[in-house]
C-alpha positions in Angstrom: 14.0 1.2 16.4 11.2 3.8 17.3 7.7 2.6 16.5 5.8 5.7 15.3 2.6 3.6 15.1 2.7 2.4 18.7 -0.5 4.3 19.4 -2.1 4.7 16.0 -1.4 1.1 15.0 -4.0 -0.2 17.4 -6.9 1.8 15.8 -5.6 2.1 12.2 -8.1 -0.2 10.5 -11.0 1.2 12.6 -10.2 4.8 11.7 -9.7 4.0 8.0 -13.0 2.2 7.8 -14.8 5.1 9.6 -13.1 7.7 7.4 -13.7 6.0 4.1 -16.8 3.9 4.6 -14.6 0.8 4.1 -13.4 2.0 0.7 -9.8 1.9 1.8 -10.2 -1.8 2.5 -11.8 -2.4 -0.9 -9.0 -0.4 -2.5 -6.4 -2.5 -0.8 -8.0 -5.7 -1.9 -8.6 -4.4 -5.5 -5.9 -6.2 -7.4 -5.9 -9.5 -5.5 -7.7 -11.0 -8.5 -4.3 -10.9 -10.2 -2.6 -13.1 -7.6 -2.2 -16.7 -8.6 -1.4 -19.8 -6.4 2.4 -20.1 -6.0 3.1 -16.4 -6.8 5.8 -14.7 -4.7 4.0 -11.6 -3.3 5.4 -8.8 -1.1 3.3 -6.4 0.9 5.3 -3.3 1.8 4.1 -1.5 4.9 1.6 -4.2 5.5 -0.2 -2.8 8.5 -3.0 -5.0 9.7 -2.7 -6.8 6.4 -6.2 -8.2 5.6 -5.3 -8.2 1.9 -2.0 -10.0 2.6 -4.0 -12.7 4.5 -6.3 -13.1 1.6 -3.4 -13.5 -0.8 -1.9 -16.1 1.4 -5.2 -17.9 1.6 -5.3 -18.0 -2.2 -2.0 -20.0 -2.2 0.5 -17.3 -2.8 3.9 -17.3 -1.1 3.5 -14.1 0.9 6.2 -11.9 2.5 5.1 -8.9 4.6 7.4 -6.0 5.6 6.7 -3.3 8.2 8.9 -1.1 10.3 6.2 -0.9 13.0 6.3 -3.7 15.5 2.7 -2.8 16.6 1.5 -3.2 13.0 3.2 -6.6 12.6 1.7 -7.8 15.9 -1.7 -6.8 14.6 -1.0 -8.7 11.4 0.2 -11.8 13.4 -3.0 -11.8 15.4 -5.0 -11.6 12.2 -3.3 -14.7 10.9 -4.1 -16.8 13.9 -7.5 -17.9 12.7 -6.2 -19.0 9.3 -4.1 -21.8 7.7 -2.0 -21.2 4.6 -0.5 -23.4 2.0 2.9 -21.6 2.5 4.2 -20.0 5.7 3.9 -16.2 5.6 7.3 -14.6 6.0 7.3 -11.5 8.3 10.1 -9.0 8.1 10.4 -6.2 10.7 12.5 -3.8 8.7 12.8 -0.7 6.6 11.6 -1.6 3.1 14.7 0.0 1.6 16.8 -2.6 3.5 15.0 -5.5 1.8 17.4 -6.9 -0.9 16.4 -5.7 -4.4 16.7 -9.1 -6.0 13.8 -9.0 -8.5 12.2 -11.9 -6.6 8.5 -11.1 -6.5 5.7 -11.6 -9.0 3.7 -8.9 -7.3 4.7 -6.1 -4.9 1.9 -4.2 -3.1 2.3 -0.8 -1.6 -1.2 0.1 -0.2 -1.5 3.4 1.7 2.2 3.2 2.4 3.9 5.6 0.0 2.0 8.5 1.5 4.0 8.3 4.7 7.1 9.7 3.0 8.3 13.1 1.8 8.6 13.3 -2.0 12.3 12.4 -2.4 12.1 9.4 -0.1 8.8 8.2 -1.7 10.6 8.4 -5.1 13.4 6.2 -3.7 10.9 3.7 -2.4 9.1 3.4 -5.7 12.5 2.8 -7.4 13.2 0.1 -4.8 9.8 -1.6 -5.3 10.4 -1.7 -9.0 13.8 -3.4 -8.3 12.1 -6.0 -6.0 9.7 -7.0 -8.9 10.5 -9.7 -11.4 10.5 -8.8 -15.1 6.9 -9.3 -16.2 5.7 -8.8 -12.6 3.5 -6.1 -11.1 3.7 -3.3 -8.6 0.4 -2.2 -7.1 -0.2 1.1 -5.4 -3.4 1.7 -3.6 -3.8 5.2 -2.1 -5.6 8.6 -2.2 -6.3 9.4 -5.9 -4.6 12.3 -7.6 -7.2 15.1 -7.8 -9.1 15.5 -11.0 -12.3 17.1 -12.4 -13.3 20.7 -12.0 -11.9 23.2 -9.5 -14.5 22.3 -6.8 -13.9 18.6 -7.2 -10.1 19.0 -6.9 -10.6 21.3 -3.8 -12.8 18.7 -2.0 -10.4 15.9 -2.9 -7.5 17.9 -1.5 -9.4 18.8 1.6 -10.3 15.2 2.2 -6.7 14.2 1.9 -5.3 17.0 4.1 -7.6 16.1 7.0 -6.2 12.5 7.0 -2.6 13.7 6.4 -2.8 16.2 9.3 -4.0 13.6 11.7 -1.2 11.2 10.8 1.4 14.0 10.8 0.4 14.9 14.4 0.2 11.3 15.8 2.9 9.5 13.8 5.1 12.3 12.3 4.4 11.1 8.8 5.4 13.6 6.1 3.0 16.4 5.4 2.6 16.9 1.7 0.3 17.2 -1.3 -1.3 14.2 -3.0 1.2 12.3 -5.1 0.6 11.3 -8.7 1.9 7.7 -8.3 1.6 6.7 -12.0 4.2 9.3 -12.9 6.7 7.7 -10.5 5.9 4.2 -11.6 6.4 5.1 -15.3 9.6 7.0 -14.3 11.2 3.6 -13.3 10.1 1.8 -16.5 6.8 0.3 -15.4 3.8 0.5 -17.6 0.3 1.2 -16.2 -1.9 -1.9 -16.8 -5.0 -1.0 -14.8 -6.5 1.7 -12.6 -9.5 1.2 -10.4 -11.2 4.0 -8.5 -13.1 3.9 -5.2 -15.3 7.0 -4.9 -16.7 8.7 -1.9 -19.2 11.7 -2.0 -19.3 11.1 -5.7 -15.6 11.9 -6.1 -12.7 9.5 -6.9 -11.2 9.6 -3.5 -9.0 6.4 -3.8 -7.4 4.5 -6.6 -5.5 1.2 -7.0 -2.9 1.4 -9.8 -1.4 -1.7 -11.3 1.9 -1.3 -13.1 3.8 -4.0 -15.1 7.5 -4.3 -15.2 8.6 -5.1 -18.8 10.2 -8.5 -19.6 
């Protein structure tokens, strides 16, 4: 199993904090106020997983999934200084191979869906919805779909393509335009319950989208 983040995984959080002024971190942690003790919570493409650690500290029953062994090792090291009410389950696997058993109260996909080309991203969103219990939530934190006037949209796109080009070159992630995630969440029957923006340079660079699966 090739680890495309063998190099980038070591500096991922450092680069994201430098590039976003820590707004990516704040975006990832945005919807943690919805997590309750005892909730079953999945983090897809967990990376270094600071937000997953916080969820586990709050008493949630956390499962993390990542295809990168480097990222999971970073996550494990981050856990060492903490104790949790429930053991954190770590899965080194493709998210599409995790059984779609509607087990989770919340499923987080933070800065994860952007690694895929459009058709695969669509399939992953469908799978995330299938992993979520009726009445549960899917959270997507990522680059916000461009809005505003022509110049605002141009700057938002440029800001995205700089990051996308870097990761395309070093990890072979898909090279694509910014995805409008709420459209895909609604496509699979979820209803948008909350959207929180994290601006940079006065523009809505990032958003965290909370979508509820109907009962």
